[in-house]
N, C-alpha and C positions, 0 to 999 in steps of 0.2 A: 836796719834801715827801714824807714817807714814805707807803707804801701804807696803813698803819694810820690815819694822820691823815686821808687822803683819805676812807677809809670812814666815819669819825666825821663828818666834814662832810657827806658824802652823806646819812647817817641824819637829821641835824638838818634839812637842807634838805627831806627828804621829809616829816618831821613838820610842818613849817611849812606845806607845801602842803596837807596833809590837814586841818589846823586852819582854814586859809583857806576850804577848800571846805565844811566844816561850818558856819562862820559865815555863809556865803552862803545856806545853807538854813534859817536860823533862822526859826521861826514868828513871824508879826507880833505883837509885844506892845507894851503902852503904855510900856515903859521907854525913856527917852531915851538916845540914843547919846552917848558921850563927845564932848566938844567937840574939834574938830580945829583946828589952827592955820590962820588965814586964808591962802588961796592967792591970789596975785596973778594975774589973768588974763593969758594969753599974747596979746599984741597981734597976733601973726601967726595965731593960731588962728581959724578961722571960728566965728561965733556959732551956738549950738545952742538949740532950743527948751528952755525951763525944765523940768527934771526928766523929760525924755523919755529912756527907755533901754529896751533889750531885757532881758527877764527872763532871768537866767542859768539855763541848764539847760532852757529852754523851747524850744529849737530854733528861735528866732525867731518862735514863735507869738504872743507877747504883747508889747505895747509899752505902757509906763507913760508917763503915766497912762492908766488904762482909761476906758471910757465906760459901765461898769455902773451906777454910781450918779449920781443926779440930785442934785447938790450944792446946788441952790436949792429943792428940794422941801420942803414942809411935812410932815415925817414923820408927825406926829400925824394930819394929814388923810389922808395916803396909807393908814395903817393902818385908819382909819375906813372909807374906801372899800373897801379889801380885805375888811374884815369884812362889810360890806353885800353884796358880791358873793358871799362864801363862804356866807352864810346862805341864799342862794337855792336852793342844792342840797346843803345839809348838808356843807360842806367846812370845813376849818380854814385859818388863815392861817399861812404860813411866812415869817418874817422872816429875811433874811440881812444881818447887820450887817457893815459894812466900809467901805472907801474906795478911791478910784481909783488910788492909788499902792501898793496892797497886792498883791504878786504872788500871795500865797496865796489872795486873793479870786479871782484869775483862775483858779487851778488848781481851786478848789472849784466855781466857776461852770461851768467846762468839764465837770467830772465829772457834775454835776447835769444838764447838758444833753445829754451824749453817752451815758451809761450807759443802756441801754434800760429796764431794770427801775426804776431811779430816775426816769427821765424820766416814764414812765407813772404811777408812784406820785404824783409831784408834780402832774402835769397833772390827774389824776382826783380826788385827795383834798385838794389845797391850792390856795389862791391865793398864789402866791409873789411877795414884794416884796422890795426891797433898800433899806436905810436907811443913809445916809452918816453916819459918825461922825467925819469930818475927821481931824485929828491927835489923836484920842482926846480931843477937846474939844467934840464936837457930839453932841446927842441922847443923851448918856450918861444923863441923868436918865430919859429915856424907855426906855432899856434896862433900868434898874433897875426901872421901873414894871412891866416884863415879865419880872422876875426873871432878868436876864441881866447878870452881873457883868463888863462889858467891861474896866474898869480896876482894879477892886478886888474881892476875894472876898466883901465885904460882911460876912461872919461869920468873923473871924480864927480863931475856935475850930475851924472845920471843916477847917483845914489845907489847903485847896484854893486854887490859884493863880487869878488873874484869867484870863478867857478869852482877852483880846486879840482879834484879828480874823484871819479871819472868825469869826462865831459864828451858830448857827441857833437860833431860837426858834419854838416851835409855840404858837399862840394859839387858844383856843376863841372862835369869831367871836361867838357869842351872849353869852356871859358876859363877854367882853373880859378874859379872864385867860390867863396863860401855863400851858400844860400841861406843857411840858418845854423845857429849854434846854441846849444843848451848845456847846462851843468849845475852844479851846486844844489842848494836846497830846493830849487824850482822842480827838480826831478824826483824828489823823494816823497814818500807817503807821509801824511800828517794825521796822526802820530805815526812815526816810524816803528815798525814791529819786525825786527829781525827774528828768524832768518828769511821768512817767506813773504813779508810785506815791507820791503826796504824801499823799492822804487815805485813810483806811480805809474803803473802800466798804461793807463789811459792817456796821461800826459805824453808819455814817450810815443805811444801809438799815433796820437795826433800830430806830433812833431815830425814823425817819419812819413806819415801819410800826406801832409802838406808839402814835404820836400821832394816828392816824386817828380820825375821828368814828365812832360806833357806826353800823353799816349799817341803812338803813331797808328796810322791806318794801313791795314794789312794789304789791301789791293794796291796802295801807292808804293809799298815796299817791294811788292812783287814786280810792279812796272819798272821801278828803279833798277832792280836786279837784272831784268830783261834788257834794259837799255845798256848796262854795263857789259853784259854777256855779248850783245850784238857788236859792240865796239871793240871787243877783245877776241872775237872768234871762239868764245867758250859757250857752255851751256849752264843753265841755272840748276843747281842742286838746292832744292827747296825741302826743308824739314819742318814738321809741325810739332810744337812743344807744349807740354802740360806739366806744371810744377808738381802735381800730386803723383806723377808717374815716375817710378824708380828707373824704368828703362829709358825715359825721356832724358832724365838727369845724367845717365851714363853716356848716351849719345851726344848730349850737349857738351859734356866734359871732354869727350874724345875729339869732336869737331873743333873746340876751342884750344886744344892743345897746340902750341906754336908749331911743332913739327908736323902734326897731322894736317893742320891748316895750310901749311906751306905746300905739302904734297897735294892735297885736294885742290888747291888753287891753280895748279897746273892744267887741270881740265875744267874746273867749275867756277862759277861765281856762286858763293855760299849765301843763302838766305834762310834765316830762322823766322818763323811766324809762331808767336806765343799766343795761343787761343785765349788766354786769360788777359794778357796785357794789351795786345794789339786790337784796335777797333775792328769789328767784323772779321776777326781771325777764324772763328769757327765756320762762318759762312764761306770764307775763302777756301777752307779745307774741304768742305762739302762740294763746292763747285769744281775745284781741281780734281778731286778724287771721284766726282760724279757719284757720290753716295750720301744719302740723308743720315746715315748712321756712322759716318766716319769719325775717328777719334785718334789722337795721337798715342803713341809715336808713329808717324808715317812720314816717308820721304819719297820724292820722285825727281825726275829731271824734266825740265820744261823745254819745249821748242820755241821758235820765234813767235808762235801764236799764243803762248802761254798754256799750251796743253802738254800732258806727259808724252814724252818720245816713245816710239815703238820699242826701243831697247830697254826702256824703263819697265815695261810690262805693267803689272799691277802695283808697281811700286815696292818699297821696303816697309813691311810691318816689323819694325825692329824689336827684337827680343834680346835683352842683355845676356840671357842664357845661351844664346846661339850666335856668337860673334862671328863664326866662320861663314854663316849664310850672309851676313851683312857685308863682309869683305868680298865675298864672291860677287854679290850684287854690284858693289862699287866698281869692281874690276870690269864687269860686264858693260856697265853703262859708260865707263870711261874709255873703253877700248884700248888701243895701243898707247894712249897718252900716258898711262900709268905703267911703269916697268915692273918687272918681277920684284926687284928690290923695293920699289914703292909699296907694293902690295904686302911684302913681308913686314916692312916697317909699320904700315897701317895695321896689320894683324897684331903686332906687339903692343901698339899704342891703344887699340881698342881693348884688348885683354887687360891691359893696365887700368884703363878707365873703368872696367867692369869689376875689378878686383875690390874686395872690402877695404875700407880705409884702414890705414895703419893706426897704431896706438897713438902716435904723435898727432896725426890728423884728427883723430877722434877727440883729443884733449882740446882742440881749438874751438 
């Protein structure tokens, strides 16, 4: 074979390798792959679990199918519950549509969980849920309900392709309407470079930043809580929150637990002030605590004048390593309103909130 012929063959082989690599990085879309001739199983080959594979370019990080999506969940019910949770502190709902055999869903999930700015933005401004779309044949009508064209652009005149998966939708919790939706090639890096540069981080950051709810004013939230407390004969239990504090996260998780919230509501109107999110939140903390160096986590009980009550003392400097002190303080400020059974239940719930996350929770 001549040298010229060998060079031509080498160029063709290189082109084929590049084409195969590009096809392996294709964004997940609803188009059906071409039918392949049926292959007879090798009798000598060991049996493998169905559809289990390592994601190419992922360095062994991801194995399909994933465990991100609950395939048996009632998606409409999950969205409703997320809306109810989001309305409690003026957040919005973030829906990530996809499925457990989608490698790009794994890449996006990793980005949203590991980028520190995106992670903080999502945890403070959104209730993040994941909705399974199966093989583009499940919950598609629900996606259209929230203006997210997973399989069809909806309006052919706009010339835009379907999103495919994954896709992100921001929902106004109170109005139950989509604020914005993004998906498809708009979210990916150009050029796409798996495994670490699949999605355009800045594009997604802008999308989520623009979709945040309008910030609330701390003093107005305190006044609103006082008005409700006056009308119900209760007191205001106010607590100050900072996302970067682990103890703050434990306390917030505890207070938001439905059982704990039900018990605490017997004695208090609960009011959370986030010093990062709420306008003049830090100033409200300094004023109520009467300290220029005040910082979360801190809680107290307010009287009708908006000042800490005598029984609240210096307030609660919550430490997640000392849950017993927090329960004693709650019992003291609530008085006889909380029974012994209530306090025992709160103890278990606070200990549960302070416990390390389970393996299943850590995977999400």
